[in-house]
C-alpha positions in Angstrom: 101.2 90.3 120.3 98.7 92.3 118.3 95.6 90.9 116.6 91.9 91.3 116.1 89.6 89.2 118.2 86.0 89.4 119.6 85.3 92.7 117.7 88.3 94.4 119.4 91.9 95.3 118.6 93.9 93.2 121.1 97.3 94.3 122.2 98.8 91.8 124.5 97.1 88.4 124.6 96.4 85.8 127.4 97.8 82.3 127.0 94.4 81.0 125.8 94.1 83.8 123.3 97.6 83.1 121.9 96.7 79.4 121.6 93.5 80.3 119.8 95.3 82.7 117.4 97.8 80.1 116.6 95.5 77.1 116.1 92.1 78.2 114.9 91.0 77.4 111.4 89.1 80.6 110.8 92.0 83.1 111.3 92.0 85.8 108.6 95.0 87.6 107.3 94.1 91.3 108.0 95.5 94.4 106.4 94.2 98.0 106.4 91.3 97.3 104.0 90.1 94.3 106.1 90.3 95.7 109.6 86.8 97.2 109.9 85.1 94.2 108.4 86.9 91.8 110.7 86.0 93.9 113.7 82.4 94.3 112.7 82.0 90.5 112.1 84.0 89.7 115.4 86.4 87.5 113.5 89.9 86.5 114.4 92.4 88.5 112.5 96.2 87.9 112.2 97.4 91.4 111.4 99.9 92.2 108.6 102.6 94.7 109.3 100.3 97.4 107.9 97.5 96.5 110.2 99.8 96.1 113.2 101.3 99.6 112.5 97.8 101.0 112.6 96.9 99.3 115.8 100.2 100.2 117.5 99.8 103.8 116.5 96.3 104.0 117.9 97.7 102.7 121.2 100.7 105.1 121.2 103.2 102.3 120.7 106.2 103.6 118.8 108.1 100.4 117.9 107.4 96.8 117.4 109.1 93.7 116.1 108.0 91.4 113.3 109.7 88.7 111.1 109.9 90.6 107.9 107.8 93.2 106.1 105.8 92.7 102.9 107.0 94.3 99.7 106.9 94.3 95.9 106.3 90.8 94.5 108.4 89.3 91.7 107.0 90.3 88.3 104.9 93.0 89.9 105.3 95.0 86.7 102.8 92.5 85.2 100.6 91.7 88.3 100.8 95.0 90.2 101.1 92.8 93.3 102.6 95.2 96.0 102.1 94.7 99.7 100.0 97.4 101.5 102.7 97.3 104.1 104.8 99.6 102.0 102.4 102.5 101.6 101.5 102.2 105.3 105.1 103.1 106.1 104.6 106.4 104.4 101.6 107.4 106.6 101.9 105.7 110.0 104.7 106.9 112.4 105.9 103.6 113.9 109.3 102.0 113.8 109.2 98.4 112.6 112.2 96.0 113.3 112.4 93.1 110.9 114.9 90.9 109.2 114.4 92.7 105.9 111.6 91.9 103.6 110.4 88.4 103.0 112.9 86.6 100.8 110.2 85.5 98.4 109.8 89.1 97.2 111.7 91.4 94.8 114.1 93.1 97.2 115.5 95.8 94.8 112.1 96.9 93.7 110.8 97.0 97.3 113.6 99.3 98.4 113.0 101.5 95.3 109.3 101.8 96.2 110.1 102.7 99.8 112.5 105.4 98.6 109.9 106.9 96.3 107.5 107.2 99.2 110.1 108.8 101.5 110.4 105.9 103.9 113.7 105.7 105.8 115.3 102.2 105.7 118.3 101.4 107.9 120.5 98.4 108.3 121.3 97.7 111.9 125.1 97.4 112.1 125.2 96.4 108.4 125.4 98.2 105.1 124.0 95.2 103.2 120.2 94.8 103.4 119.4 91.4 105.0 117.2 88.9 103.2 115.0 87.4 106.0 116.5 83.9 106.2 119.9 85.2 105.1 122.3 87.7 106.6 122.8 89.5 103.3 121.0 90.1 100.1 122.7 91.8 97.1 121.4 95.3 98.0 123.1 98.1 99.9 121.4 99.9 102.7 122.2 102.9 105.0 124.0 101.6 108.1 123.0 102.6 111.6 125.1 101.5 114.5 123.2 102.1 117.7 119.7 102.1 119.2 120.3 105.7 120.4 120.8 106.8 116.8 117.5 105.1 115.8 115.6 106.8 118.7 117.0 110.2 117.9 116.1 109.9 114.2 112.6 108.9 115.1 112.1 111.9 117.4 113.5 114.3 114.8 111.0 112.8 112.3 108.2 113.6 114.7 109.6 117.1 115.3 109.5 117.8 111.6 105.8 116.9 111.6 106.3 113.9 109.3 103.8 111.0 109.5 106.0 108.3 108.0 107.3 105.2 109.8 110.8 103.7 109.8 112.2 100.3 108.9 115.1 98.9 110.9 116.5 95.9 109.0 118.1 93.6 111.6 120.1 90.6 110.1 119.5 87.2 111.6 122.5 85.9 113.6 124.9 84.2 111.2 124.8 80.8 113.0 121.0 80.5 112.2 121.0 81.8 108.6 120.2 79.9 105.4 122.7 81.4 102.9 121.2 83.7 100.2 122.2 81.5 97.2 120.9 78.4 98.8 117.6 80.1 99.8 117.1 81.4 96.3 116.9 77.9 94.8 114.1 76.9 97.3 112.3 80.2 96.5 112.4 79.6 92.8 111.0 76.1 93.2 108.2 77.4 95.4 107.4 80.2 93.0 107.1 77.8 90.1 104.7 75.6 92.0 102.6 78.6 93.0 102.4 79.6 89.4 101.4 76.1 88.3 98.6 76.0 90.9 97.5 79.6 89.9 97.7 80.8 93.5 97.4 84.6 93.7 96.6 87.6 96.0 96.7 87.1 99.7 97.1 83.4 99.4 100.6 83.7 97.7 102.7 84.5 100.8 101.3 81.8 103.1 101.6 79.2 100.4 105.2 80.1 99.6 106.3 80.2 103.2 104.7 76.8 103.9 106.3 75.4 100.8 109.7 76.7 101.8 109.4 75.0 105.2 108.7 71.7 103.3 111.6 72.2 100.9 114.1 73.0 103.7 112.9 70.1 105.9 111.7 72.5 108.6 115.0 74.5 108.8 113.3 77.7 107.5 110.8 77.5 110.3 113.5 77.3 112.9 115.3 80.2 111.2 112.1 82.2 111.3 111.7 81.7 115.0 115.3 82.7 115.7 115.1 85.9 113.6 111.9 87.0 115.3 113.5 86.5 118.7 116.5 88.6 117.5 114.2 91.3 116.3 112.3 91.4 119.6 115.6 91.9 121.5 116.5 94.9 119.3 113.0 96.4 119.3 113.0 96.2 123.1 116.2 98.2 123.3 114.9 100.8 121.0 111.7 101.1 123.1 113.9 101.8 126.2 115.8 104.6 124.4 112.5 106.1 123.0 111.2 106.2 126.5 114.2 108.0 127.8 113.8 110.7 125.1 110.1 111.1 125.8 
């Protein structure tokens, strides 16, 4: 687990630190722009994918697992609400394993944005991009079948002198998924409420995820836990292969 705490970047937490990170009221959501401020003020920072990539890269960590990455928000053509995670992938050479992008986002626009910035996106043993809670979205993705392939592509990227990261989209096991069409209805309801309450900026994603937990009677939280576990298993296997190559 990576976070900011006591004016330091913490990589690997004690039991008491994990408890504090999970329960404290003053935990900030920290991306690239917030890292220096949080460290200077010795606050507690829960790192976004972007900030986690930065921290991992500083420590020489080549791969990590998360739930899902940020992306282009719906109606971004009006709000310009685009996660800093995406541009971080174009400049920080870390592999991130996730169950696709968060399902509350605009998946096609997110994939288009990543393509524009030259970020490779692979579907692990699938040619349909996963949608976080769901095994499949409506978007195609380049399939990759083995962890050895992933490791080899990463090292070739480094050999070319590129600085970009890589996304490995790992579908949640089918027995734990919430089907895409069903999930879409919950998301639309949550989005309407966020708009009514005029929630914006960094507050949008936490509000929507919490609302979806409520609408699904807690099922989305259980699904979230299962997909993170699944991503950790895959990221661990990739780390082993990277270590062999190094």
